[in-house]
C-alpha positions in Angstrom: 0.0 0.0 0.0 1.3 3.4 -0.9 2.1 5.8 1.9 -0.6 8.2 0.9 -3.2 5.5 1.0 -2.0 4.2 4.4 -2.1 7.8 5.8 -5.7 8.2 4.7 -6.7 4.7 6.0 -5.2 5.4 9.4 -6.8 8.8 9.8 -10.2 7.5 8.7 -10.1 4.8 11.4 -10.4 7.4 14.1 -13.5 9.0 12.8 -16.1 8.0 15.3 -19.4 8.8 13.6 -20.8 8.3 10.2 -20.0 11.2 7.9 -23.7 11.4 7.0 -24.5 12.2 10.7 -22.2 15.1 11.0 -22.3 18.8 10.1 -19.4 20.1 8.0 -17.8 21.6 11.1 -18.1 18.3 13.0 -16.6 16.4 10.0 -13.7 18.9 9.9 -13.1 18.4 13.7 -13.3 14.6 13.4 -10.9 14.6 10.5 -8.3 16.7 12.4 -8.7 14.5 15.4 -8.2 11.4 13.2 -5.1 12.9 11.7 -3.7 13.6 15.2 -4.4 10.1 16.4 -2.9 8.6 13.2 0.3 10.6 13.8 0.5 9.3 17.3 0.3 5.7 16.0 3.0 6.3 13.4 5.2 7.9 16.0 4.8 4.8 18.2 5.9 2.6 15.2 8.9 4.9 14.5 9.9 5.2 18.1 9.6 1.4 18.8 13.1 0.9 17.6 15.1 4.1 17.3 18.2 2.1 16.2 17.3 1.5 12.6 19.3 -1.2 11.0 19.8 -1.7 7.3 17.2 -4.4 7.1 14.6 -2.1 8.7 15.6 1.1 6.9 13.0 0.7 4.1 10.2 0.0 6.6 11.3 3.1 8.7 11.4 5.2 5.5 7.9 4.0 4.6 6.4 5.1 8.0 8.2 8.4 7.8 6.5 8.9 4.4 3.1 7.9 5.9 3.6 10.5 8.7 4.4 13.2 6.1 1.3 12.2 4.0 -1.0 12.4 7.1 0.2 16.0 7.5 -0.8 16.7 4.0 -4.4 15.3 4.3 
């Protein structure tokens, strides 16, 4: 899965109500909260092993890209 797709998937998992049940303002608030929670998740993954070895470097790079994409949502 591309980093942009993963970023969107993570952020959407934290939206608690159906988009059809929210006002535009509530949707915007939920989206921002979802992004914040998704960044926390990615930070946990990145901080799990701060000593990145060569075998993990691509995985680490992927999650850094996911975090960047979450910020762009």
